[in-house]
VEXDREN-2710 file (C-alpha; in Angstrom, 1 decimal):
% VEXDREN-2710
k/r/px/py/pz
1/MET/1.8/17.8/25.5
2/GLY/5.5/17.0/24.8
3/ARG/6.3/20.7/24.6
4/LYS/4.6/21.3/28.0
5/LEU/6.5/18.5/29.7
6/VAL/9.8/19.9/28.5
7/ILE/8.9/23.4/29.7
8/TRP/7.9/22.2/33.1
9/ALA/10.9/20.0/33.4
10/GLN/13.1/23.0/32.7
11/ALA/11.3/25.2/35.1
12/PHE/11.5/22.5/37.8
13/TRP/15.3/22.2/37.5
14/VAL/15.7/26.0/37.4
15/CYS/13.7/26.4/40.6
16/LEU/15.6/23.5/42.2
17/LEU/18.9/25.1/41.5
18/ILE/18.0/28.6/42.7
19/GLY/16.1/27.2/45.8
20/THR/12.7/28.7/44.9
21/PRO/9.8/26.1/44.7
22/LEU/7.2/26.3/42.1
23/THR/4.0/27.9/43.3
24/ALA/0.8/25.9/43.4
25/ALA/-0.8/28.3/40.9
26/ALA/2.0/27.9/38.4
27/ALA/2.0/24.1/38.8
28/ASP/-1.7/23.8/38.2
29/ALA/-2.1/26.2/35.3
30/ASP/-2.5/24.9/31.8
31/LEU/-2.4/26.9/28.6
32/SER/-3.6/25.0/25.5
33/THR/-2.3/26.4/22.2
34/PRO/-1.9/25.0/18.7
35/GLN/1.4/23.4/17.8
36/VAL/2.0/26.2/15.3
37/PHE/0.2/29.4/14.5
38/LEU/-0.8/30.2/10.9
39/GLU/0.1/33.9/10.2
40/GLY/-3.1/36.0/10.1
41/ILE/-5.5/33.2/11.1
42/ALA/-7.6/33.7/14.3
43/TYR/-7.4/31.0/17.0
44/ASP/-9.1/30.3/20.3
45/VAL/-6.6/29.7/23.1
46/GLN/-7.8/28.0/26.2
47/ALA/-6.5/28.3/29.8
48/THR/-7.3/26.3/32.9
49/LEU/-6.4/28.1/36.2
50/PRO/-5.6/26.5/39.6
51/GLU/-8.7/25.1/41.4
52/PRO/-9.1/28.0/43.9
53/GLY/-9.3/30.5/41.0
54/ASN/-11.8/28.4/39.2
55/ALA/-14.0/27.9/42.2
56/ALA/-13.9/31.2/44.1
57/ASP/-11.8/33.9/42.5
58/PRO/-13.6/35.5/39.6
59/THR/-10.5/37.4/38.6
60/PRO/-9.8/36.6/34.9
61/PRO/-6.3/35.8/33.7
62/LEU/-4.6/37.8/30.9
63/LEU/-2.7/36.4/27.9
64/ARG/0.2/38.4/26.7
65/VAL/1.2/37.5/23.1
66/ASN/4.2/39.4/21.7
67/GLU/3.3/42.3/24.0
68/LEU/-0.4/42.4/23.1
69/LEU/-2.8/41.6/25.9
70/TYR/-5.9/39.5/25.4
71/THR/-8.8/39.1/27.9
72/PRO/-10.9/35.9/28.0
73/ASP/-14.5/34.7/28.3
74/ARG/-15.5/32.2/30.9
75/ARG/-16.7/28.8/29.6
76/GLY/-17.3/26.3/32.3
77/ASP/-14.0/25.7/34.2
78/GLN/-11.9/27.2/31.3
79/TRP/-11.0/30.7/30.2
80/VAL/-11.1/31.1/26.4
81/PHE/-9.1/33.8/24.6
82/SER/-10.8/34.4/21.3
83/ASP/-9.4/35.7/18.0
84/VAL/-5.7/35.4/18.9
85/VAL/-4.0/36.5/15.7
86/ILE/-0.3/36.5/15.0
87/SER/1.0/38.7/12.2
88/ASN/4.5/39.7/11.0
89/ALA/6.3/37.5/13.5
90/SER/8.2/34.2/13.3
91/SER/7.1/33.1/16.7
92/ALA/4.4/33.8/19.3
93/GLN/5.9/34.5/22.7
94/MET/2.9/33.8/25.0
95/SER/2.6/34.4/28.7
96/LEU/-0.4/33.5/30.9
97/GLU/-0.7/36.0/33.8
98/TRP/-3.0/35.9/36.8
99/ASN/-3.2/38.5/39.5
100/GLY/0.0/40.0/38.3
101/GLU/1.8/36.6/38.5
102/PRO/3.1/34.9/35.4
103/LEU/1.9/31.3/35.4
104/GLN/3.1/29.8/32.2
105/SER/5.2/30.9/29.2
106/LEU/5.3/29.4/25.8
107/ASP/7.1/30.1/22.5
108/VAL/5.0/28.8/19.6
109/PRO/6.3/28.9/16.0
110/VAL/4.4/30.9/13.4
111/ILE/4.4/29.9/9.7
112/PRO/2.8/31.4/6.6
113/ALA/-0.8/30.4/6.3
114/TRP/-0.5/29.1/2.8
115/VAL/1.9/26.4/4.0
116/SER/-1.1/24.6/5.5
117/ILE/-2.4/23.5/2.1
118/LEU/1.0/22.3/0.8
119/PRO/1.0/18.8/2.5
120/PRO/-2.2/17.5/0.9
121/LEU/-1.5/19.3/-2.4
122/VAL/2.0/17.8/-2.6
123/ALA/0.7/14.3/-1.7
124/ILE/-2.1/14.5/-4.3
125/GLY/0.1/16.0/-7.0
126/MET/2.9/13.5/-6.5
127/ALA/0.4/10.6/-6.4
128/LEU/-1.0/11.6/-9.8
129/LEU/2.5/12.4/-11.2
130/ILE/4.4/9.2/-10.2
131/ARG/1.3/7.0/-10.1
132/SER/2.3/5.6/-6.7
133/VAL/0.3/6.7/-3.8
134/LEU/2.4/5.3/-0.9
135/PRO/5.6/7.4/-1.4
136/ALA/3.4/10.4/-2.3
137/LEU/1.5/10.2/1.0
138/MET/4.6/9.7/3.0
139/LEU/6.1/12.8/1.4
140/GLY/3.0/14.8/2.2
141/LEU/3.0/13.5/5.8
142/TRP/6.7/14.4/6.2
143/LEU/6.1/17.9/4.9
144/GLY/3.1/18.4/7.2
145/ALA/5.0/17.2/10.3
146/TRP/7.9/19.5/9.3
147/ALA/5.4/22.4/9.0
148/LEU/4.1/21.6/12.5
149/GLU/7.7/21.9/13.8
150/GLY/7.7/25.5/12.5
151/LEU/9.7/24.7/9.3
152/SER/12.9/24.8/11.4
153/ALA/16.1/23.1/10.3
154/GLU/15.9/20.5/13.0
155/GLY/12.2/20.1/12.3
156/VAL/13.1/18.3/9.0
157/VAL/14.5/15.3/10.9
158/ILE/12.0/15.6/13.8
159/GLY/9.1/15.8/11.4
160/LEU/10.2/12.6/9.6
161/PHE/10.0/10.6/12.8
162/ALA/7.0/12.4/14.1
163/SER/5.0/11.6/10.9
164/PHE/5.4/7.9/11.7
165/GLU/5.6/7.9/15.5
166/VAL/2.7/10.3/16.1
167/TYR/0.3/10.6/13.2
168/VAL/0.5/7.1/11.7
169/ALA/0.4/5.6/15.2
170/ASN/-2.6/7.7/16.2
171/ALA/-4.4/6.7/13.0
172/VAL/-3.9/3.0/13.8
173/ALA/-4.8/3.4/17.5
174/ASP/-8.1/5.3/16.8
175/PHE/-11.0/2.9/17.7
176/ASP/-13.1/3.7/14.7
177/HIS/-10.2/3.3/12.4
178/ALA/-9.3/0.0/13.9
179/THR/-12.9/-1.1/13.6
180/ILE/-12.9/-0.3/9.8
181/MET/-9.7/-2.2/9.4
182/LEU/-11.0/-5.3/11.2
183/PHE/-14.3/-5.1/9.3
184/THR/-12.4/-4.9/6.0
185/PHE/-10.1/-7.8/6.9
186/MET/-13.1/-9.9/8.0
187/ILE/-15.1/-9.3/4.8
188/ALA/-12.0/-9.9/2.6
189/GLY/-11.4/-13.1/4.5
190/MET/-15.0/-14.2/4.0
191/VAL/-14.6/-13.5/0.3
192/GLY/-11.5/-15.7/0.3
193/VAL/-13.5/-18.6/1.8
194/ILE/-16.5/-18.3/-0.5
195/SER/-14.2/-18.0/-3.5
196/ARG/-12.3/-21.2/-2.6
197/ASN/-15.4/-23.2/-1.7
198/GLY/-17.1/-22.5/-5.1
199/GLY/-19.6/-19.9/-3.9
200/MET/-18.4/-17.1/-6.0
201/ARG/-18.3/-19.3/-9.1
202/GLY/-21.8/-20.2/-8.3
203/ILE/-22.9/-16.6/-8.3
204/VAL/-21.2/-16.0/-11.6
205/GLU/-22.9/-18.9/-13.2
206/TRP/-26.3/-17.8/-11.7
207/ILE/-26.1/-14.2/-12.7
208/ILE/-24.5/-14.8/-16.1
209/THR/-27.8/-16.3/-17.3
210/GLY/-29.3/-12.8/-17.0
211/ALA/-26.2/-10.7/-17.2
212/ASN/-24.9/-12.3/-20.4
213/SER/-23.2/-9.2/-21.8
214/ALA/-20.8/-6.5/-20.5
215/LYS/-23.7/-4.0/-20.5
216/ARG/-26.0/-6.2/-18.5
217/GLY/-23.2/-7.1/-16.1
218/GLN/-22.6/-3.5/-15.4
219/LEU/-26.3/-2.8/-14.8
220/ALA/-26.4/-5.8/-12.4
221/VAL/-23.4/-4.3/-10.4
222/TRP/-25.1/-0.9/-10.4
223/SER/-28.4/-2.3/-9.2
224/LEU/-26.6/-4.2/-6.4
225/GLY/-25.0/-0.9/-5.4
226/LEU/-28.4/0.7/-5.1
227/LEU/-29.7/-2.2/-3.1
228/ILE/-27.0/-1.8/-0.4
229/PHE/-27.8/1.9/0.1
230/PHE/-27.6/2.1/3.9
231/ASP/-23.9/2.3/4.4
232/ASP/-21.1/3.3/2.0
233/TYR/-18.4/1.0/3.5
234/SER/-20.7/-2.0/3.3
235/ASN/-21.7/-1.0/-0.2
236/THR/-18.2/-0.6/-1.4
237/LEU/-16.7/-3.8/0.0
238/VAL/-19.6/-6.2/-0.6
239/VAL/-20.4/-5.0/-4.2
240/GLY/-16.8/-4.9/-5.3
241/ASN/-15.7/-8.2/-3.9
242/THR/-18.8/-10.1/-5.0
243/SER/-18.8/-8.6/-8.5
244/ARG/-15.2/-8.9/-9.5
245/SER/-15.3/-12.4/-10.9
246/ILE/-18.5/-11.6/-12.9
247/THR/-17.0/-8.5/-14.4
248/ASP/-13.8/-10.3/-15.3
249/ARG/-15.7/-12.9/-17.2
250/LEU/-17.7/-10.3/-19.1
251/ARG/-14.5/-8.3/-19.9
252/ILE/-15.4/-5.3/-17.9
253/SER/-12.2/-3.5/-16.7
254/ARG/-11.4/-3.3/-13.0
255/GLU/-11.3/0.5/-13.4
256/LYS/-14.9/0.5/-14.5
257/LEU/-15.9/-1.8/-11.7
258/ALA/-14.2/0.5/-9.2
259/TYR/-16.0/3.5/-10.7
260/ILE/-19.4/1.9/-10.5
261/VAL/-18.8/0.9/-6.9
262/ASP/-17.5/4.3/-5.8
263/SER/-20.3/6.2/-7.5
264/THR/-23.1/4.2/-5.9
265/ALA/-21.7/4.3/-2.3
266/ALA/-21.2/7.8/-0.9
267/PRO/-23.5/9.6/-3.3
268/LEU/-26.4/7.3/-2.3
269/ALA/-25.5/7.3/1.4
270/THR/-25.5/11.1/1.6
271/VAL/-29.1/11.5/0.2
272/ALA/-31.0/8.3/1.1
273/LEU/-33.4/8.9/4.0
274/VAL/-32.2/6.0/6.1
275/THR/-28.4/5.5/6.2
276/THR/-25.5/5.5/8.6
277/TRP/-24.6/9.0/7.3
278/ILE/-27.8/10.6/8.3
279/GLY/-27.2/10.7/12.1
280/TYR/-23.8/12.3/11.6
281/GLN/-25.1/14.9/9.1
282/VAL/-28.2/15.8/11.1
283/SER/-26.3/16.1/14.3
284/LEU/-23.9/18.5/12.7
285/ILE/-26.8/20.5/11.3
286/GLY/-28.4/20.5/14.7
287/ASP/-25.3/21.7/16.6
288/ALA/-24.8/24.5/14.1
289/SER/-28.5/25.6/13.9
290/VAL/-28.8/26.0/17.6
291/GLN/-27.0/29.3/17.2
292/LEU/-29.4/30.6/14.6
293/GLU/-31.8/33.0/16.3
294/GLY/-35.3/32.8/14.7
295/LEU/-34.9/29.4/13.0
296/GLU/-37.5/27.1/14.3
297/MET/-37.1/24.2/11.9
298/SER/-35.8/20.8/13.1
299/PRO/-32.3/19.7/11.9
300/TYR/-33.9/16.7/10.1
301/SER/-36.3/19.0/8.3
302/ILE/-33.4/21.2/7.1
303/PHE/-31.7/18.0/5.9
304/LEU/-34.7/16.8/4.1
305/ASN/-35.2/20.1/2.3
306/SER/-31.5/20.2/1.4
307/ILE/-31.9/16.9/-0.6
308/LEU/-33.8/18.8/-3.3
309/TYR/-30.7/20.8/-3.9
310/SER/-28.3/17.9/-3.8
311/PHE/-27.5/17.9/-7.5
312/TYR/-24.1/16.1/-7.5
313/PRO/-25.1/12.8/-5.9
314/PHE/-28.0/12.4/-8.4
315/MET/-25.8/13.4/-11.3
316/ALA/-23.1/11.0/-10.3
317/ILE/-25.6/8.1/-10.0
318/LEU/-27.2/9.1/-13.3
319/LEU/-23.9/9.3/-15.2
320/VAL/-23.1/5.7/-14.2
321/VAL/-26.4/4.6/-15.8
322/LEU/-25.9/6.7/-18.9
323/VAL/-22.4/5.4/-19.4
324/ILE/-23.5/1.8/-19.1
325/THR/-26.7/2.1/-21.3
326/THR/-25.1/4.2/-24.0
327/GLY/-21.8/2.3/-24.1
328/ARG/-19.9/5.6/-24.4
329/GLU/-16.7/6.2/-22.5
330/PHE/-14.2/9.0/-22.4
331/GLY/-10.8/9.9/-20.9
332/PRO/-8.6/7.1/-19.5
333/MET/-11.6/4.9/-18.9
334/LEU/-12.1/4.7/-22.7
335/ALA/-8.7/3.1/-23.1
336/ALA/-9.3/0.8/-20.1
337/GLU/-12.6/-0.5/-21.4
338/ARG/-11.3/-1.0/-24.9
339/ARG/-8.3/-3.0/-23.5
340/ALA/-10.6/-5.2/-21.5
341/ARG/-13.0/-5.9/-24.4
342/SER/-10.3/-6.6/-27.0
343/THR/-7.7/-8.4/-24.9
344/GLY/-9.6/-9.8/-21.9
345/VAL/-7.0/-8.1/-19.6
346/THR/-9.3/-6.5/-17.1
347/ALA/-6.7/-5.4/-14.5
348/PRO/-4.6/-2.3/-15.2
349/PRO/-1.2/-3.1/-16.7
350/VAL/0.6/-1.0/-14.0
351/LYS/-1.2/-2.7/-11.2
352/SER/1.0/-3.2/-8.1
353/LYS/2.0/-6.8/-7.6
354/VAL/2.5/-6.4/-3.8
355/GLY/0.0/-8.5/-1.9
356/GLN/-1.5/-9.9/-5.2
357/ASP/0.2/-13.3/-5.1
358/ASP/-2.8/-15.0/-3.6
359/GLU/-5.1/-15.2/-6.7
360/ALA/-4.3/-18.8/-7.3
361/ALA/-5.0/-19.6/-3.6
362/LEU/-8.4/-18.0/-4.0
363/ALA/-9.4/-20.0/-7.1
364/MET/-12.2/-22.5/-6.6
365/LYS/-10.9/-25.8/-5.3
366/ASP/-10.9/-28.6/-7.9
367/GLY/-13.8/-31.0/-7.4
368/VAL/-16.1/-28.8/-5.3
369/PRO/-19.6/-27.9/-6.8
370/PRO/-20.2/-24.2/-7.7
371/ARG/-23.1/-23.4/-5.4
372/ALA/-24.2/-19.8/-5.4
373/ALA/-25.9/-20.3/-1.9
374/ASN/-22.4/-20.7/-0.4
375/ALA/-21.7/-17.1/-1.2
376/LEU/-25.2/-15.5/-1.1
377/VAL/-26.1/-16.8/2.3
378/PRO/-23.0/-15.3/4.1
379/VAL/-23.4/-12.0/2.3
380/ALA/-27.2/-12.0/3.2
381/VAL/-26.3/-12.7/6.8
382/MET/-23.9/-9.8/6.8
383/ILE/-26.4/-7.4/5.3
384/VAL/-29.2/-8.5/7.7
385/GLY/-26.6/-8.3/10.5
386/ILE/-25.8/-4.7/9.6
387/LEU/-29.4/-3.7/9.6
388/THR/-30.0/-5.6/12.9
389/GLY/-27.0/-4.0/14.5
390/LEU/-28.1/-0.6/13.5
391/PHE/-31.5/-1.2/15.1
392/ILE/-30.0/-2.6/18.3
393/THR/-27.6/0.2/18.8
394/GLY/-29.9/3.0/17.6
395/GLU/-32.5/5.0/19.5
396/GLY/-35.7/6.8/18.6
397/GLU/-39.3/6.3/17.5
398/THR/-38.9/6.3/13.7
399/ILE/-36.7/4.2/11.4
400/SER/-34.7/7.3/10.4
401/ASP/-34.1/8.3/14.0
402/ILE/-33.0/4.7/15.0
403/ILE/-30.6/4.2/12.1
404/GLY/-29.4/7.8/12.2
405/SER/-28.4/7.5/15.9
406/ALA/-27.0/3.9/15.6
407/ASN/-23.4/2.9/16.2
408/SER/-22.5/1.9/12.6
409/TYR/-19.0/0.8/13.5
410/GLN/-20.3/-1.7/16.1
411/ALA/-23.0/-2.9/13.6
412/LEU/-20.3/-3.5/10.9
413/MET/-18.1/-5.5/13.3
414/TRP/-21.0/-7.7/14.3
415/ALA/-22.2/-8.3/10.8
416/SER/-18.8/-9.0/9.3
417/LEU/-18.0/-11.6/12.0
418/ALA/-21.4/-13.2/11.5
419/GLY/-20.9/-13.3/7.7
420/ALA/-17.4/-14.9/8.0
421/LEU/-18.6/-17.5/10.6
422/THR/-21.5/-18.4/8.4
423/ALA/-19.2/-19.0/5.4
424/ILE/-16.9/-21.1/7.5
425/VAL/-19.8/-23.2/9.1
426/MET/-21.4/-23.8/5.7
427/THR/-18.1/-24.9/4.2
428/VAL/-17.3/-27.3/7.1
429/ALA/-20.9/-28.7/7.1
430/GLN/-20.6/-29.6/3.4
431/ARG/-17.0/-30.8/3.8
432/LEU/-15.9/-28.7/0.9
433/LEU/-12.6/-27.6/2.5
434/SER/-10.5/-28.8/5.4
435/LEU/-9.9/-26.6/8.4
436/ASP/-6.4/-25.8/7.2
437/GLU/-7.7/-24.9/3.7
438/ILE/-10.4/-22.6/5.2
439/VAL/-7.7/-20.8/7.3
440/ASP/-5.5/-20.5/4.2
441/ALA/-8.4/-19.1/2.1
442/TRP/-9.3/-16.6/4.8
443/VAL/-5.7/-15.4/5.2
444/SER/-5.3/-15.2/1.4
445/GLY/-8.4/-13.1/1.1
446/ALA/-7.4/-10.8/4.0
447/ARG/-3.9/-10.4/2.5
448/PHE/-5.4/-8.7/-0.6
449/THR/-6.2/-5.7/1.6
450/PHE/-2.7/-5.2/2.9
451/ILE/-1.6/-2.4/0.6
452/ALA/-5.0/-0.8/0.7
453/MET/-4.9/-0.7/4.5
454/ILE/-1.5/1.0/4.4
455/ILE/-2.9/3.6/2.1
456/LEU/-5.9/4.0/4.3
457/VAL/-3.9/4.5/7.4
458/LEU/-1.7/7.1/5.6
459/ALA/-4.8/8.9/4.4
460/TRP/-6.2/9.1/7.9
461/SER/-2.8/10.4/9.1
462/MET/-2.9/13.1/6.4
463/SER/-6.4/14.1/7.6
464/GLU/-5.0/14.5/11.1
465/ILE/-2.1/16.6/9.8
466/SER/-4.6/18.8/8.0
467/ARG/-6.6/19.3/11.1
468/GLU/-3.5/20.2/13.2
469/LEU/-2.4/22.7/10.5
470/HIS/-6.0/24.2/10.4
471/THR/-6.0/23.9/6.6
472/ALA/-9.8/24.5/6.5
473/ASP/-9.5/27.7/8.6
474/PHE/-7.0/29.0/6.1
475/LEU/-9.4/28.2/3.2
476/ILE/-12.3/29.9/5.0
477/ALA/-10.3/33.0/5.9
478/SER/-9.0/33.3/2.3
479/LEU/-12.6/33.1/1.1
480/GLY/-13.7/35.9/3.2
481/ASN/-17.1/36.5/4.8
482/SER/-18.5/39.3/2.6
483/LEU/-20.2/37.2/0.0
484/PRO/-23.6/38.0/-1.3
485/ALA/-26.3/35.5/-0.5
486/ALA/-26.6/34.4/-4.1
487/ALA/-23.0/33.4/-4.3
488/LEU/-23.1/31.3/-1.1
489/PRO/-24.3/27.9/-2.3
490/ALA/-21.8/27.7/-5.2
491/THR/-18.9/29.0/-3.2
492/ILE/-19.6/26.7/-0.3
493/PHE/-19.9/23.7/-2.7
494/VAL/-16.5/24.5/-4.1
495/LEU/-15.0/25.1/-0.7
496/ALA/-16.3/21.9/0.7
497/ALA/-15.1/20.0/-2.4
498/PHE/-11.6/21.5/-2.1
499/THR/-11.5/20.8/1.6
500/ALA/-12.5/17.1/1.1
501/PHE/-10.1/16.8/-1.8
502/SER/-7.2/18.1/0.3
503/THR/-8.0/16.2/3.4
504/GLY/-9.3/13.0/1.8
505/SER/-12.4/12.9/4.1
506/SER/-15.9/13.9/3.2
507/TRP/-17.0/13.5/6.9
508/GLY/-14.1/15.6/8.0
509/ALA/-15.0/18.4/5.6
510/MET/-18.6/18.3/6.8
511/GLY/-17.6/18.4/10.4
512/ILE/-15.3/21.4/9.8
513/LEU/-17.5/23.5/7.5
514/LEU/-21.1/23.1/8.7
515/PRO/-20.5/24.8/12.1
516/LEU/-19.0/27.7/10.3
517/VAL/-21.2/27.9/7.2
518/LEU/-24.6/27.9/8.8
519/PRO/-24.1/30.9/11.0
520/LEU/-22.4/32.8/8.1
521/CYS/-25.3/31.9/5.8
522/TRP/-28.0/32.9/8.3
523/ALA/-26.3/36.2/9.0
524/ILE/-26.1/37.1/5.3
525/MET/-29.7/36.0/4.8
526/GLY/-30.7/38.3/7.6
527/LEU/-28.9/41.3/6.1
528/GLU/-30.6/40.7/2.7
529/GLY/-34.1/40.2/4.2
530/LEU/-34.4/36.6/3.2
531/ILE/-35.2/35.4/6.8
532/ALA/-38.2/37.7/7.1
533/SER/-39.7/36.3/3.8
534/ASP/-39.5/32.8/5.2
535/ASP/-37.7/31.7/2.0
536/TYR/-34.9/29.5/3.2
537/PHE/-33.7/28.1/-0.2
538/ILE/-30.3/29.7/0.3
539/LEU/-30.0/27.9/3.6
540/TYR/-31.0/24.6/2.2
541/ALA/-28.7/25.0/-0.8
542/SER/-25.8/26.0/1.4
543/VAL/-26.3/22.9/3.7
544/SER/-26.5/20.8/0.5
545/GLY/-23.4/22.6/-0.8
546/VAL/-21.4/21.3/2.2
547/LEU/-22.7/17.8/2.2
548/THR/-22.5/17.1/-1.6
549/GLY/-19.5/19.3/-2.2
550/ALA/-17.6/17.1/0.3
551/VAL/-18.7/14.0/-1.6
552/TRP/-17.5/15.5/-4.9
553/GLY/-14.1/16.3/-3.4
554/ASP/-13.9/12.9/-1.8
555/HIS/-14.6/11.3/-5.2
556/CYS/-11.8/13.2/-6.8
557/SER/-9.2/12.7/-4.1
558/PRO/-6.6/9.9/-4.2
559/ILE/-6.2/10.1/-0.4
560/SER/-9.9/9.5/0.3
561/ASP/-10.7/6.4/2.4
562/THR/-13.8/5.5/0.3
563/THR/-11.8/5.9/-2.9
564/VAL/-9.1/3.6/-1.5
565/MET/-11.7/1.1/-0.4
566/SER/-13.3/1.1/-3.9
567/SER/-9.9/0.3/-5.4
568/LEU/-9.4/-2.4/-2.9
569/SER/-12.8/-4.1/-3.4
570/ALA/-12.5/-4.0/-7.2
571/GLY/-8.9/-5.3/-7.2
572/CYS/-7.9/-2.2/-9.1
573/ASP/-4.7/-0.2/-8.9
574/HIS/-5.5/2.8/-6.8
575/ILE/-4.0/5.5/-8.9
576/GLU/-5.6/4.0/-12.1
577/HIS/-9.0/4.2/-10.3
578/VAL/-8.4/7.8/-9.5
579/ARG/-7.3/8.7/-13.1
580/THR/-10.2/6.9/-14.8
581/GLN/-12.9/8.2/-12.4
582/LEU/-11.7/11.8/-12.3
583/PRO/-13.1/12.9/-15.7
584/TYR/-16.5/11.4/-14.9
585/ALA/-16.6/13.1/-11.4
586/LEU/-15.6/16.4/-13.0
587/LEU/-18.4/16.1/-15.6
588/ALA/-21.0/15.4/-13.0
589/GLY/-19.7/18.0/-10.6
590/ALA/-19.5/20.7/-13.3
591/ALA/-23.1/20.0/-14.4
592/ALA/-24.3/20.0/-10.8
593/LEU/-22.4/23.3/-10.0
594/GLY/-22.9/25.3/-13.2
595/PHE/-26.4/24.2/-14.1
596/GLY/-27.9/23.2/-10.8
597/THR/-26.4/25.1/-7.9
598/LEU/-25.8/28.4/-9.7
599/PRO/-29.3/28.8/-11.2
600/ILE/-31.2/28.1/-8.0
601/SER/-28.9/30.5/-6.1
602/PHE/-30.6/33.3/-8.1
603/GLY/-34.1/32.1/-7.2
604/LEU/-35.0/29.5/-9.8
605/PRO/-36.9/26.4/-8.5
606/TRP/-34.9/23.4/-7.5
607/TRP/-36.4/21.3/-10.2
608/VAL/-35.1/23.7/-12.9
609/GLY/-31.6/23.1/-11.5
610/MET/-32.1/19.3/-11.4
611/LEU/-33.4/19.4/-15.0
612/GLY/-30.5/21.7/-16.2
613/ALA/-27.9/19.5/-14.6
614/THR/-29.4/16.4/-16.1
615/VAL/-29.5/17.8/-19.6
616/VAL/-25.8/19.0/-19.4
617/THR/-24.8/15.5/-18.0
618/VAL/-26.5/13.8/-20.9
619/VAL/-25.2/16.2/-23.6
620/GLY/-21.7/16.2/-22.0
621/LEU/-21.4/12.4/-22.3
622/ARG/-22.7/12.5/-25.8
623/ILE/-20.1/15.1/-26.9
624/LEU/-17.1/13.6/-24.9
625/GLY/-17.9/9.9/-25.1
626/GLN/-16.9/7.4/-27.7
627/PRO/-18.6/4.0/-28.2
628/VAL/-17.1/0.9/-26.7
629/GLU/-18.2/-2.4/-28.2
630/ASP/-20.4/-4.6/-26.0
631/TYR/-19.1/-8.1/-25.2
632/ARG/-21.0/-11.4/-24.9
633/PRO/-19.1/-14.5/-23.8
634/ASP/-19.5/-17.6/-25.9
END
């Protein structure tokens, strides 16, 4: 939009100086192009003509790009020029022409296609290298904004300011993003209140009677994660925040808590039959399957069949149970758990101190009784509130339809406010804290989320940069469309994982890939005669490949919002959470891909893949893992 304003301002002054007014046609024309073109990548360019042309004149416009002419298709009130490709040029000189009259001219920069993957890769690499995610994300954003300026010399400076002024501001201004931030602040504030009024201590003393060892404590956290299955954000924030004091007492490392929380959130939400994810996933499948001629299955049926091929979520959840019950750990998590058991230091030694000065303010006030009900009731109100909100905002005849179509963001806002108010009212009614103390406790709890919220905003900004740079289009174009059907599920799984890893968004990867993958998969199945045989296992496995591959990449990515929120809720340094979780995610992902997805791609039944992935996960942990001593407090 800024480039268009500059162009028309220049044109206006030129016409004013030479005494020639702008024609109505030129003034009303609009050519929508990407900010930069990736070399060799196909784009759709949209044009809107003046109203008379749209209403009465069927004459199509022409688009001249570096002397090549493109003709459009009519879509509603717009003309779409498909498959505009720029090769061997540093810029695309574009001119929209109608009835022999030039309406608009643009000069759009062209950059090498491989540059599109550099911003997320640089951000991820630097985060893992320097173990500090904030400067790494800022560097990635700066690089991405510079690439969108065409990698020009002046773009280095412009990109620095645009990364903050445009992309960070857009991430904060987005309604859904603002809802998540407010929801997070509200829950964290509620945790501050129930910590100060003795509710959290009451839960610890209540659960500790059954969970009287590190192993049983971890199983309790895992079970709580399975209980809150209907939404990954609710799962992450509620389970992590309410379990932290329990795991600290049982000498379970914060890294382990973050891993358990992260591995029972998205993996469960993506395969459970009634979750806030289902509506989004089914709607994407529905939009993509409309184009598939001869497919008569409903989108929800396709989704249900794809669950049988969703090996990674089941392996991720299974691996958590195996690690807990066997007491075997490997990689950086082994050192973290041994540190916690032997020294009682549960938090990582490199943990950022910024925003962590409120722990004393959240300690139980002297003289108040430790009542578990003061924590359980507000949490229960919030959980019931989420379910109620989902039913109120959803539509349909079945529970799956209602929750799948619900406004989860609205439900989360209502529920978090209800939970926080319940905690405050209960505290005031029992005269446990004064009003000033309640406010201080709420603010102290919310302040814990400050650094995590900054990381989350930067992760959202990086996702927008990746969309603007068409990173996924480059990945898909590099992959090619001449794959055999048997190679589709595994290839799609890896592509979805890499896309989610690079962008930090599993939902973003799903939204980008499903509309492209399903038509490609259906076409290849038709060529190989699989459609005529009514054997759609390749289709189901490909859909699952997108959904579960995106979760895998999201689990491995340090710029993922759910990974950030898991670190936040567990009170764990973010990079340490990524480092310790990554080996476990890689084991579960490798088992799912190599012994689940690949075998079924060649015609073996789904249960053979599930069994093979399970065996490899068990054996892999046995080979790689080393025992960690259990702990029982005196």
